[in-house]
C-alpha positions as a Markdown table, in Angstrom:
| # | Residue | x | y | z |
|---|---|---|---|---|
| 1 | Met | 50.8 | 276.4 | 296.0 |
| 2 | Gly | 47.8 | 276.0 | 298.2 |
| 3 | Gly | 46.6 | 275.8 | 301.7 |
| 4 | Phe | 43.8 | 274.8 | 304.0 |
| 5 | Leu | 42.2 | 275.9 | 307.3 |
| 6 | Gln | 39.9 | 273.7 | 309.4 |
| 7 | Phe | 37.8 | 274.4 | 312.5 |
| 8 | Gly | 35.5 | 272.1 | 314.4 |
| 9 | Val | 33.4 | 272.4 | 317.6 |
| 10 | Thr | 31.6 | 269.6 | 319.4 |
| 11 | Gln | 28.5 | 269.7 | 321.6 |
| 12 | Ala | 29.0 | 269.2 | 325.3 |
| 13 | Ser | 29.2 | 265.4 | 325.8 |
| 14 | Lys | 30.7 | 263.0 | 328.3 |
| 15 | Ala | 31.7 | 260.7 | 325.4 |
| 16 | Leu | 33.8 | 263.3 | 323.6 |
| 17 | Glu | 37.4 | 264.2 | 324.7 |
| 18 | Ala | 37.8 | 267.2 | 322.5 |
| 19 | Lys | 35.7 | 270.4 | 322.6 |
| 20 | Asn | 37.3 | 272.1 | 319.5 |
| 21 | Tyr | 39.9 | 271.6 | 316.8 |
| 22 | Ile | 41.8 | 273.9 | 314.5 |
| 23 | Gly | 44.1 | 272.9 | 311.7 |
| 24 | Ala | 46.0 | 274.7 | 309.0 |
| 25 | Gly | 48.5 | 273.8 | 306.3 |
| 26 | Val | 50.3 | 274.7 | 303.1 |
| 27 | His | 51.4 | 272.6 | 300.2 |
| 28 | Ala | 53.5 | 273.3 | 297.1 |
| 29 | Asn | 54.4 | 271.3 | 294.0 |
| 30 | Gly | 57.7 | 271.3 | 292.2 |
| 31 | Ile | 59.9 | 272.9 | 294.9 |
| 32 | Phe | 62.9 | 271.0 | 293.5 |
| 33 | Ser | 64.0 | 271.5 | 289.9 |
| 34 | Gly | 62.9 | 268.6 | 287.6 |
| 35 | Arg | 60.4 | 267.3 | 290.2 |
| 36 | Glu | 57.3 | 269.3 | 289.2 |
| 37 | Asp | 54.9 | 266.5 | 290.1 |
| 38 | Asp | 56.2 | 266.1 | 293.7 |
| 39 | Glu | 54.4 | 267.8 | 296.5 |
| 40 | Phe | 55.7 | 269.2 | 299.8 |
| 41 | Gly | 53.3 | 269.9 | 302.7 |
| 42 | Leu | 53.5 | 271.4 | 306.2 |
| 43 | Ala | 50.5 | 271.4 | 308.7 |
| 44 | Leu | 49.7 | 272.3 | 312.2 |
| 45 | Ala | 46.7 | 271.0 | 314.2 |
| 46 | Arg | 45.5 | 271.7 | 317.7 |
| 47 | Ala | 42.7 | 270.0 | 319.7 |
| 48 | Ser | 41.4 | 271.5 | 323.0 |
| 49 | Phe | 40.0 | 269.0 | 325.5 |
| 50 | Ser | 36.5 | 269.2 | 327.0 |
| 51 | Lys | 35.9 | 270.3 | 330.6 |
| 52 | Asp | 34.5 | 266.8 | 331.3 |
| 53 | Tyr | 37.6 | 265.1 | 330.0 |
| 54 | Leu | 39.8 | 267.4 | 332.1 |
| 55 | Ser | 37.7 | 266.9 | 335.2 |
| 56 | Arg | 38.2 | 263.1 | 334.9 |
| 57 | Asn | 41.9 | 263.6 | 334.3 |
| 58 | Val | 43.1 | 266.1 | 336.9 |
| 59 | Gly | 46.4 | 267.7 | 336.1 |
| 60 | Phe | 46.2 | 267.0 | 332.3 |
| 61 | Lys | 47.1 | 269.7 | 329.8 |
| 62 | Lys | 44.3 | 271.6 | 328.1 |
| 63 | Asn | 45.3 | 270.7 | 324.6 |
| 64 | Glu | 47.3 | 268.6 | 322.2 |
| 65 | Thr | 49.2 | 270.0 | 319.2 |
| 66 | Ala | 50.5 | 268.1 | 316.1 |
| 67 | Ile | 53.0 | 269.4 | 313.6 |
| 68 | Glu | 53.4 | 267.5 | 310.3 |
| 69 | Ile | 55.8 | 267.7 | 307.4 |
| 70 | Thr | 55.5 | 265.5 | 304.3 |
| 71 | Tyr | 56.8 | 265.0 | 300.8 |
| 72 | Lys | 55.0 | 263.1 | 298.1 |
| 73 | Leu | 57.4 | 261.7 | 295.6 |
| 74 | Gln | 55.8 | 260.9 | 292.2 |
| 75 | Val | 57.9 | 257.9 | 291.2 |
| 76 | Thr | 56.1 | 257.1 | 288.0 |
| 77 | Asp | 52.7 | 258.0 | 286.4 |
| 78 | Trp | 51.1 | 255.3 | 288.5 |
| 79 | Leu | 53.1 | 255.2 | 291.7 |
| 80 | Ser | 53.8 | 257.7 | 294.4 |
| 81 | Val | 55.6 | 257.3 | 297.8 |
| 82 | Gln | 54.9 | 259.7 | 300.6 |
| 83 | Pro | 57.0 | 259.8 | 303.8 |
| 84 | Ser | 55.5 | 261.9 | 306.6 |
| 85 | Tyr | 56.8 | 263.0 | 310.1 |
| 86 | Gln | 54.6 | 264.2 | 312.9 |
| 87 | Tyr | 55.6 | 265.7 | 316.2 |
| 88 | Ile | 52.9 | 265.6 | 318.8 |
| 89 | Val | 53.0 | 267.9 | 321.9 |
| 90 | Asn | 51.1 | 266.9 | 325.0 |
| 91 | Pro | 49.7 | 263.6 | 323.6 |
| 92 | Ser | 46.2 | 263.1 | 325.2 |
| 93 | Gly | 47.1 | 266.0 | 327.5 |
| 94 | Asp | 48.7 | 263.4 | 329.8 |
| 95 | Pro | 51.7 | 265.0 | 331.6 |
| 96 | Ala | 53.1 | 261.5 | 332.2 |
| 97 | Leu | 53.6 | 261.0 | 328.4 |
| 98 | Ser | 56.5 | 262.5 | 326.6 |
| 99 | Asn | 56.0 | 264.4 | 323.4 |
| 100 | Ala | 55.7 | 261.9 | 320.5 |
| 101 | Ser | 57.4 | 261.5 | 317.2 |
| 102 | Val | 55.6 | 259.5 | 314.5 |
| 103 | Gly | 56.9 | 258.4 | 311.2 |
| 104 | Leu | 54.6 | 257.3 | 308.4 |
| 105 | Leu | 55.1 | 255.9 | 304.9 |
| 106 | Arg | 52.3 | 255.9 | 302.3 |
| 107 | Ala | 52.3 | 254.4 | 298.8 |
| 108 | Glu | 49.7 | 255.2 | 296.2 |
| 109 | Ile | 49.0 | 253.1 | 293.1 |
| 110 | Ala | 46.8 | 254.6 | 290.4 |
| 111 | Ile | 44.9 | 252.0 | 288.4 |
């Protein structure tokens, strides 16, 4: 089992939408019997928008949050398949946009 914590801050700039970011997550191997090489992960990320971005987009929310759950299935010694699901709250801070669901599928081949 392991985890991570990320934090980032940007300088004031009219070109950047985000002023800061924080992310955290956990992962664990072998949560199912007989699947010791598989990996489960859960993460949360949040970006806060800059004052300049919000001043150009009056009425927008101050931040965007993403929640991700993933499972990496080690199919063979050389092949893994990893589906992932993300739920994004306040995409771009735009109140006209609904919260978003994103599905991903990643395949990894070790040569």
